[in-house]
N, C-alpha and C positions, 0 to 999 in steps of 0.2 A: 750751376749753368755749365752748358757744354762749351768747348772750346776746341777748334780744328786748329792745325799747325801745317803750314805749307812751307817748302822750301823754296826761294826763288832767286833766280838767277837775273839780276837788274843790268839792262844797258841804258845809261843816262845820255843825256845829249841826242836824242834819235830824232828823226823828222817829226815823228807823233809819237803818242801812246798808243800801244798796241800789245796784245797778248800774244806770242808769237808761238808756243808750243805748252803742252802739259806733258811731259814723258818722264816715266820712271820717277815719279813724285815730285819732279822739279819743274816748277813753273818759270819759263822763259818770257820776260817782260821788257819792253821798250818804253821807256819815258822820255818826254820832250825836254824836261828840265834838266839844268847842267848839275853835276856834283858839288855845289859851291854852298855851303852855310845850310846844309840840310834840305835845300829846294828839291832834289831829287827823290828823297825819302818822303817829304810830304806828299809830292806828285804821285808817287807810287802807291802810297795808303789811300789816296783820294782815289785814285784810278781803280785800284782794286775794289774798294767799296762800292763805287758807282757801278762797276763793272757786275757785280755780284748783288746788286740790289740792297744793299746794306747802307747803314751810316757810318760815317767816316771813324767814330767813337768804337765801332766793333773791330775794327782792323788796327794792329799795332805791329811794330817792328820788335822782335824778342831779342834778336841777336843778329849783328852784321851790319849795323848803323854805317860804319866805315867802310864797307866792304861791297863788293857786288853780289856776293852771295849772302843772303840774308834769311832769316827765319820768322815767318808772319803767323802771328796768331790771331785767328777769327773767333771771336766771340759769339755765343748764343747758337752756334752751327755744329752738327756732328761733323766729324772728319769725312765720312761716306757722302754727306750732303754736300761739302764743299768740293770734294773732287769731282763728284758727277757734275755739278755746275761748271767747273773749270775745264772739264773734258767738253760740253756742249760748246763753251766759247770758243773752243778751239775748232769746231767744226765736226 
């Protein structure tokens, strides 16, 4: 099974969940949940899965769980497909 990986710069405790940009291979995302007890990470995974039309189990944090800079794995999709969808979400 194929797997795409995306570098994410997350901003927790934002006013709403939103994808800000996807430039130079880095996805900038704001999440409303605070960075307490993994709530922002869970919200990020759920939001990305919903935005990409995937199940939550297809999206996981590979590294950076305690950082704003994260590496996200997206199962069952090619790198090109995921990058195309992210660019489309950014306009």
